[in-house]
N, C-alpha and C positions, 0 to 999 in steps of 0.2 A: 490546530495545526493542519497545514495543507499536505496533500499527497507528496508534493515536491520537497517540502521541508522534512517530512518523515523519511523519504528516500535518501536525501542528503545525509541525514543523521545516521541512517543505516550504513551508508558508505563510510562515514567517519568511524563508526564502531567496528566495522569489518577491518579497516586499516589498522586500528589500535590492536585488535585481537591478532591480526596477522603478524604484527611485530613481535608479539610474545613477551613484551616488557611489563605488562600489567600483573599485579599481584593476583593471587587466587581469588580473593574477595572482590577485587575490582573486576576481574574477568567474569565472575558470576553476575555482578551487577550489570555489566555491559551486555552479557548474554540475555539477561532478563529484559532489559530495555529493548534490545534488538528483537526479541520475540514479540513484545508488545507492539513495536513499530511495524513488524512484519505482518502481524494480524490486522493492524489498522490499514495498511496498504492493500492487503488482500481484500478486505471488506470494501474499500473504496473502488478497487478494480471490478469487483463483482457488481457493485451498484451501477457503475458506468456500463459494464457489459449488458446488464439487464435493461438499462435505458436504451442502449443501441438496438437491442433485440426488438424493442417496441416500435421501431421505425418500420412502418409497413407501406407497401406499394398498393395503391388502390386506383385502378383505372388510369394508370399513367401519372397519378399524383402521389407525391410522398408526403406522408403526414407523421407527426410525432405524437405518440400517446404518452401521457405522463405515467411513469413507473410508480406503482403503489405496492410497497413491500408487504 
């Protein structure tokens, strides 16, 4: 699953939960799914942030160093 797909699904879940029409069991399942997707997105954003931090300026040249977790 891509970041964009996960974010879209999170938006769908938020919309369903905001309506308040879901049963308690369905609300719990959606909340659980939303938390997993949120964690996934946060991990992806952290990875991208770390890659960006590795861009360094050396004597007027920009180089990209591979991020190694």
